[in-house]
C-alpha positions as CSV (number, residue, x, y, z in Angstrom):
1,M,29.3,109.2,78.1
2,F,30.9,106.3,76.3
3,Q,33.8,106.7,73.8
4,N,33.2,103.5,71.9
5,T,30.3,102.0,69.8
6,I,29.6,98.5,70.7
7,A,28.1,95.6,68.8
8,A,27.0,92.0,69.5
9,I,24.6,89.3,68.3
10,S,21.4,89.7,70.4
11,T,19.7,86.5,69.3
12,A,20.6,82.9,70.1
13,D,23.8,81.5,68.5
14,A,21.9,78.9,66.6
15,V,20.2,78.3,63.2
16,G,16.9,80.1,62.9
17,A,14.8,82.2,60.6
18,V,16.1,85.5,61.7
19,S,19.0,86.8,63.8
20,M,19.7,90.3,65.1
21,I,22.9,92.2,65.5
22,R,22.6,95.2,67.8
23,I,24.9,98.3,67.5
24,S,24.8,101.1,70.1
25,G,26.8,104.3,70.5
26,D,27.6,107.6,68.8
27,E,28.7,106.0,65.6
28,A,26.0,103.3,65.4
29,L,24.1,104.8,62.6
30,A,27.2,105.9,60.6
31,I,28.5,102.3,60.8
32,A,25.2,100.8,59.9
33,S,25.0,103.2,56.9
34,R,28.4,102.0,55.7
35,M,27.3,98.4,56.1
36,I,24.3,98.7,53.7
37,R,25.6,101.6,51.6
38,K,22.6,103.8,52.6
39,D,22.6,106.9,54.7
40,L,20.9,106.3,58.0
41,T,22.4,109.2,59.9
42,T,19.5,111.4,59.2
43,A,16.8,108.7,59.6
44,K,14.1,109.2,62.1
45,G,13.9,107.1,65.2
46,Y,11.5,104.0,65.2
47,T,11.9,103.5,61.5
48,I,13.0,100.3,59.5
49,H,15.1,100.4,56.4
50,Y,15.8,97.7,53.8
51,G,19.3,97.2,52.5
52,T,22.1,94.8,51.5
53,V,25.1,94.3,53.8
54,M,28.2,94.6,51.7
55,D,31.7,93.3,52.4
56,G,33.7,95.3,49.9
57,D,32.1,94.7,46.6
58,E,30.5,91.4,47.8
59,P,26.9,91.3,48.9
60,V,26.5,89.3,52.1
61,D,22.8,89.4,53.0
62,E,19.6,91.3,52.6
63,V,18.7,92.9,55.9
64,L,16.3,95.2,57.7
65,V,17.8,97.9,59.9
66,S,15.7,99.3,62.8
67,V,16.8,102.8,63.8
68,F,16.4,104.1,67.3
69,R,17.5,107.6,68.3
70,G,19.0,108.4,71.7
71,P,17.8,109.0,74.3
72,H,14.6,107.3,73.2
73,S,16.3,103.8,72.8
74,Y,16.9,100.8,75.0
75,T,20.5,102.0,75.9
76,G,19.7,105.7,75.7
77,E,22.1,106.0,72.7
78,D,21.7,105.9,69.0
79,T,21.1,102.3,68.2
80,A,20.8,100.2,65.0
81,E,19.4,96.7,65.1
82,I,20.2,94.7,62.0
83,S,17.8,91.8,61.3
84,C,19.5,89.3,58.9
85,H,18.8,85.7,57.9
86,G,19.4,83.3,60.8
87,G,22.3,81.2,59.7
88,I,25.2,81.0,62.1
89,Y,27.8,81.8,59.4
90,I,25.8,84.8,58.0
91,T,25.0,86.2,61.4
92,R,28.7,86.1,62.5
93,R,29.9,87.5,59.3
94,V,27.5,90.5,59.6
95,L,28.8,91.1,63.1
96,S,32.4,90.8,61.9
97,I,31.8,93.5,59.3
98,A,30.4,95.8,61.9
99,L,33.5,95.2,64.1
100,G,35.7,95.8,61.1
101,L,34.1,99.2,60.5
102,G,34.9,100.4,64.1
103,C,32.6,98.7,66.5
104,T,33.9,97.2,69.8
105,M,32.6,93.8,70.7
106,A,30.1,94.3,73.6
107,R,30.7,92.6,76.9
108,K,28.0,90.5,78.5
109,G,25.2,92.7,79.7
110,E,26.9,95.9,78.3
111,F,23.8,97.1,76.5
112,T,21.7,96.9,79.7
113,E,24.6,98.4,81.7
114,R,24.6,101.4,79.4
115,A,20.8,101.7,79.8
116,F,21.3,101.8,83.6
117,L,24.2,104.3,83.4
118,N,22.3,106.5,81.0
119,G,19.4,106.6,83.4
120,K,17.0,104.5,81.4
121,M,16.4,102.2,84.3
122,D,17.5,101.6,87.9
123,L,19.6,98.6,89.0
124,A,16.7,96.6,90.2
125,Q,15.0,97.1,86.8
126,A,18.1,96.0,85.0
127,E,18.2,92.8,87.1
128,G,14.5,92.4,86.1
129,V,15.6,92.3,82.4
130,N,17.9,89.3,83.1
131,D,15.3,87.6,85.4
132,L,12.7,87.9,82.5
133,I,15.1,86.2,80.1
134,L,15.9,83.4,82.5
135,A,12.3,82.9,83.8
136,K,11.2,79.3,83.8
137,D,7.5,79.8,84.7
138,R,4.7,82.3,85.0
139,I,5.6,83.3,88.6
140,Q,9.2,84.1,87.7
141,A,8.1,86.0,84.6
142,K,5.5,88.0,86.4
143,S,7.9,89.0,89.1
144,A,10.5,90.0,86.5
145,V,7.9,92.2,84.7
146,H,7.0,93.9,88.0
147,S,10.7,94.7,88.4
148,L,11.0,96.1,84.9
149,K,8.1,98.4,85.7
150,G,10.0,99.8,88.7
151,S,8.2,97.9,91.5
152,V,11.3,97.7,93.7
153,A,11.9,101.4,93.6
154,R,8.3,102.1,94.6
155,L,8.6,99.7,97.5
156,L,11.7,101.4,98.8
157,E,10.7,105.0,98.2
158,P,8.7,105.4,101.5
159,L,11.5,103.7,103.5
160,E,14.1,105.9,101.9
161,E,12.0,109.1,102.4
162,E,11.4,108.3,106.1
163,L,15.0,107.5,106.7
164,T,16.1,110.7,105.0
165,Q,13.7,112.6,107.2
166,I,15.1,111.0,110.4
167,I,18.7,111.9,109.3
168,A,17.6,115.4,108.4
169,N,16.0,116.0,111.8
170,I,19.2,114.9,113.6
171,E,21.4,117.1,111.3
172,V,19.2,120.1,112.1
173,N,19.4,119.3,115.8
174,I,23.2,119.1,115.6
175,D,23.7,122.2,113.5
176,Y,21.1,124.3,115.3
177,P,21.0,123.0,118.9
178,E,19.5,126.2,120.2
179,Y,16.2,125.3,118.6
180,D,15.6,121.8,120.0
181,D,16.2,120.0,123.2
182,I,18.5,117.0,122.3
183,H,17.0,114.6,124.9
184,Q,13.4,115.4,123.9
185,L,14.2,114.9,120.2
186,T,15.8,111.5,120.8
187,E,13.1,110.0,123.0
188,E,10.0,111.6,121.5
189,E,10.7,111.8,117.8
190,I,13.8,110.0,116.5
191,L,13.5,106.7,118.4
192,P,9.9,105.9,117.7
193,A,10.4,106.8,114.1
194,A,13.4,104.5,113.8
195,E,11.5,101.7,115.5
196,R,8.5,102.1,113.1
197,W,11.0,102.0,110.2
198,L,12.4,98.7,111.5
199,V,9.0,97.1,111.6
200,Q,8.4,98.1,107.9
201,I,11.7,96.8,106.6
202,R,11.4,93.5,108.6
203,K,8.0,92.9,106.9
204,L,9.6,93.7,103.5
205,I,12.5,91.3,104.1
206,E,10.2,88.4,105.3
207,E,7.9,88.8,102.3
208,A,10.9,88.9,99.9
209,Q,12.6,85.8,101.5
210,S,9.3,83.9,101.1
211,A,8.9,85.0,97.5
212,V,12.4,84.2,96.5
213,T,12.1,80.7,98.0
214,V,9.0,80.0,96.0
215,R,10.4,81.4,92.8
216,E,13.6,79.4,93.1
217,G,11.9,76.2,94.2
218,I,11.3,74.6,97.6
219,D,14.1,72.1,98.5
220,T,12.0,69.2,99.6
221,V,13.3,66.0,101.2
222,I,11.3,62.7,101.1
223,L,12.1,61.0,104.4
224,G,11.1,57.7,105.9
225,K,12.1,54.2,106.8
226,P,13.5,51.8,104.2
227,N,10.9,50.3,101.9
228,V,8.2,52.8,102.9
229,G,7.7,54.0,99.3
230,K,9.9,57.1,99.1
231,S,11.2,56.2,95.6
232,S,7.7,55.3,94.4
233,L,6.5,58.7,95.6
234,L,9.4,60.5,93.8
235,N,8.5,58.7,90.6
236,A,4.8,59.5,91.0
237,L,5.5,63.2,91.5
238,L,7.9,63.3,88.6
239,E,5.7,61.1,86.5
240,E,8.7,59.1,85.4
241,D,10.6,56.1,86.7
242,K,13.7,58.0,87.9
243,A,14.4,56.1,91.1
244,I,14.8,52.3,91.4
245,V,12.0,50.6,93.2
246,T,12.2,47.1,94.6
247,E,10.8,45.2,97.5
248,I,14.3,45.0,99.0
249,A,14.8,47.4,101.9
250,G,17.7,49.8,101.5
251,T,17.6,49.9,97.6
252,T,18.2,53.7,97.6
253,R,21.8,54.2,98.7
254,D,22.4,57.7,97.3
255,L,20.3,60.9,96.9
256,V,18.0,60.9,93.9
257,E,16.9,64.4,92.8
258,G,14.3,65.9,90.5
259,A,12.1,69.0,90.1
260,V,8.3,69.1,89.8
261,R,5.6,71.8,89.6
262,V,2.8,71.4,92.1
263,G,0.1,74.0,92.2
264,G,2.4,76.7,90.8
265,V,5.3,75.9,93.1
266,T,8.5,74.1,92.1
267,L,9.6,71.4,94.5
268,N,13.2,70.4,94.2
269,L,12.7,66.9,95.4
270,I,15.3,64.7,97.0
271,D,14.6,61.0,97.6
272,T,16.8,59.9,100.5
273,A,18.1,56.6,101.7
274,G,15.8,55.0,104.3
275,I,17.0,56.0,107.8
276,R,17.6,53.0,110.1
277,E,20.4,51.4,112.0
278,S,22.7,49.6,109.5
279,E,26.0,47.8,109.4
280,D,26.3,48.1,105.6
281,R,29.1,50.6,104.9
282,V,27.6,51.9,101.7
283,E,24.1,52.2,103.2
284,K,25.5,54.1,106.2
285,I,27.0,56.6,103.9
286,G,23.6,57.0,102.2
287,I,21.9,57.5,105.5
288,Q,24.4,60.2,106.5
289,K,23.7,62.0,103.2
290,S,20.0,61.8,104.0
291,I,20.5,63.5,107.4
292,E,22.6,66.2,105.7
293,A,19.9,66.8,103.1
294,L,17.4,67.1,105.9
295,E,19.4,69.9,107.5
296,K,19.2,71.9,104.3
297,A,15.6,71.2,103.4
298,K,12.9,73.8,103.4
299,L,10.2,71.1,103.5
300,V,10.0,67.5,104.6
301,I,7.6,65.0,103.3
302,L,7.7,62.3,106.0
303,M,6.3,59.0,104.8
304,L,4.9,56.4,107.2
305,D,3.7,53.0,106.3
306,A,-0.1,52.9,106.7
307,S,-0.1,49.1,106.5
308,K,1.9,48.8,109.7
309,E,1.7,50.2,113.2
310,T,3.9,53.1,114.1
311,D,7.2,51.7,115.6
312,E,10.2,53.1,117.3
313,D,11.9,54.1,114.0
314,D,8.8,56.0,113.0
315,R,8.8,57.8,116.3
316,K,12.5,58.8,115.9
317,L,11.7,60.3,112.5
318,L,8.7,62.2,113.9
319,E,10.9,63.6,116.6
320,M,13.7,64.4,114.2
321,T,11.4,66.5,112.0
322,E,9.0,68.0,114.6
323,N,10.5,71.5,114.4
324,R,10.7,71.6,110.6
325,P,8.1,72.4,108.0
326,R,6.7,69.0,107.2
327,I,3.8,67.1,105.7
328,I,3.2,63.6,107.2
329,V,2.0,61.2,104.6
330,Y,0.6,57.7,105.1
331,N,1.6,55.5,102.2
332,K,0.1,52.2,101.0
333,S,-3.6,53.3,101.3
334,D,-4.4,50.5,98.8
335,I,-3.6,48.1,101.7
336,R,-4.9,50.1,104.6
337,S,-6.2,53.7,104.8
338,V,-6.0,56.0,107.8
339,E,-8.9,58.2,108.8
340,N,-7.0,61.3,110.0
341,G,-4.1,62.2,107.8
342,I,-3.0,62.3,104.2
343,S,-3.3,58.8,102.6
344,I,-1.7,58.0,99.3
345,S,-0.7,55.0,97.3
346,A,2.6,55.9,95.7
347,L,3.0,52.6,93.9
348,N,-0.4,53.2,92.2
349,R,0.4,56.9,91.7
350,D,-2.7,57.9,93.7
351,I,-1.2,61.0,95.3
352,S,-3.9,63.6,94.8
353,S,-4.4,64.2,98.5
354,L,-0.7,65.0,98.9
355,T,-0.6,67.4,95.9
356,D,-3.8,69.1,97.3
357,A,-2.0,69.5,100.7
358,L,1.1,71.0,99.0
359,R,-1.1,73.6,97.1
360,A,-2.8,74.6,100.3
361,L,0.5,74.8,102.2
362,F,2.0,77.3,99.7
363,E,-1.1,79.3,98.8
364,K,0.0,82.3,100.8
365,E,3.6,82.1,99.6
366,L,2.4,82.0,96.0
367,L,0.4,85.2,96.5
368,T,3.5,86.8,98.0
369,A,5.7,85.6,95.1
370,E,3.3,87.2,92.6
371,S,3.2,90.6,94.4
372,D,5.8,93.4,94.4
373,T,8.8,92.3,96.5
374,L,12.6,92.4,96.5
375,N,13.6,89.9,93.9
376,N,17.0,88.3,94.7
377,E,19.6,87.6,97.3
378,R,21.6,90.7,96.5
379,Q,18.6,93.0,97.1
380,I,17.6,91.1,100.3
381,G,21.2,91.1,101.6
382,L,21.3,94.9,101.2
383,A,17.9,95.2,103.0
384,L,19.3,93.1,105.8
385,Q,22.4,95.4,106.0
386,A,20.0,98.5,106.2
387,E,18.0,96.8,108.9
388,Q,21.1,95.9,111.0
389,S,22.5,99.5,110.7
390,M,19.2,100.8,111.9
391,K,19.1,98.3,114.8
392,D,22.6,99.7,115.8
393,A,21.2,103.2,115.6
394,V,18.2,102.4,117.8
395,Q,20.5,100.8,120.4
396,A,22.8,103.8,120.3
397,L,19.8,106.1,120.9
398,K,18.6,103.9,123.8
399,D,22.1,104.1,125.3
400,G,22.1,107.9,125.1
401,M,24.9,108.1,122.6
402,E,25.7,111.4,121.0
403,L,23.5,112.1,117.9
404,D,26.3,112.7,115.5
405,L,27.6,109.2,116.3
406,V,24.1,107.8,115.8
407,T,24.0,109.4,112.4
408,I,26.8,107.2,111.2
409,D,24.6,104.1,111.5
410,L,21.7,105.8,110.0
411,E,23.7,106.9,107.0
412,N,25.0,103.3,106.6
413,S,21.4,102.1,106.5
414,W,20.5,104.8,104.0
415,R,23.4,103.9,101.7
416,A,22.5,100.1,101.8
417,L,18.9,100.9,100.9
418,R,19.9,103.1,98.0
419,E,22.4,100.5,96.7
420,I,19.5,98.2,96.0
421,T,18.4,100.3,93.0
422,G,22.0,101.4,92.2
423,K,21.7,104.9,93.5
424,A,24.8,104.3,95.6
425,G,26.5,101.4,93.8
426,S,30.1,100.8,93.2
427,E,31.8,100.1,89.9
428,D,32.8,96.6,91.0
429,L,29.3,95.8,91.9
430,L,28.0,96.9,88.5
431,D,30.6,94.8,86.7
432,E,29.6,91.7,88.8
433,I,25.9,92.2,88.1
434,F,26.0,92.8,84.3
435,S,28.6,90.1,83.7
436,R,25.8,87.6,84.4
437,F,23.8,88.8,81.4
438,C,23.9,87.0,78.0
439,L,25.9,88.5,75.2
440,G,23.9,91.1,73.2
441,K,21.8,92.1,76.1
């Protein structure tokens, strides 16, 4: 399929014990043979060969060359992987020798792109490769492994099959009208099937959105009046003194951010300026930023002062956040504890009741994040397109529109669904996806 043989360093560009240069393409084994002056063109796949990389008459490094025969390789092509000593100079020199013998420098993600184009994996699996490399925790890694094993394709197969069947029924009805009554087919078969399909894809989208939110982290705002203990709570959660804490109200003038793992969930914490009426110009800017952060937050930790009675400012904050996902926390339990509610002492870093509440809050989302779902915004966006096209088709059916016109919406839905796994992808889309990979992958 490809005219050129590509090469790149597939390990980190840093000093280490071992580095690897990957070569893939029709000439991969011939070029590797010339590099170590040993014939690998007849070598069996899944074998390793010792040799010395030569630059003219000069020995450069002693290496091991792993041979993989297409189509039974990562890319589906003949591949040589040269393991050399891990110095930066040596690694780059071995690569330059490969390039000098006819290899083309690989683009970012080009090895995985070739694997996709050669049918070794679908597009969702290819994205799973990159997700696994970039995984920061067990949940992200587990999700990526599921993708690599084809979980997305398995999720979509029933939806794709049902949609194909709906389209096929309509096409038969159009091509052979003498066999079916059009009105009966629309009302009694096509419309109910389309509506059932919508229920299924809506469930899939909601689960995926929840899972992606958990994997990427929950944007969490710590909100409250000045001097209620917001910065102390941020420091307690982060287990470091990141935010300045004083007894002076209005100390926090700007947003202070940090990320923390709580019960398997990453919280992207934002400590905000205390919300109150103020004439201080700088403080007013901080309060406005707090309000803007609140608008974007997925979770609000609303702090109230347990040592004082609830006042008008507290009531305003309660009203401001009543329609948002929130946890109400009563701080300063070392001074006064509340019977009903989550009591903490942020200053003393006694926040176990809050972390327990956070774990309980996201227990369901964690289970979803670890299950088979769509894995990123691209996939979810295409699922949303498929859903909207089906909604248009359902409305057209209810309006009594001609079936050949309804089919246009159904086919749009079908294409969006197939594009998730790359069955109907465009060249521009593929370039965009694989350019996000690291070099050598």
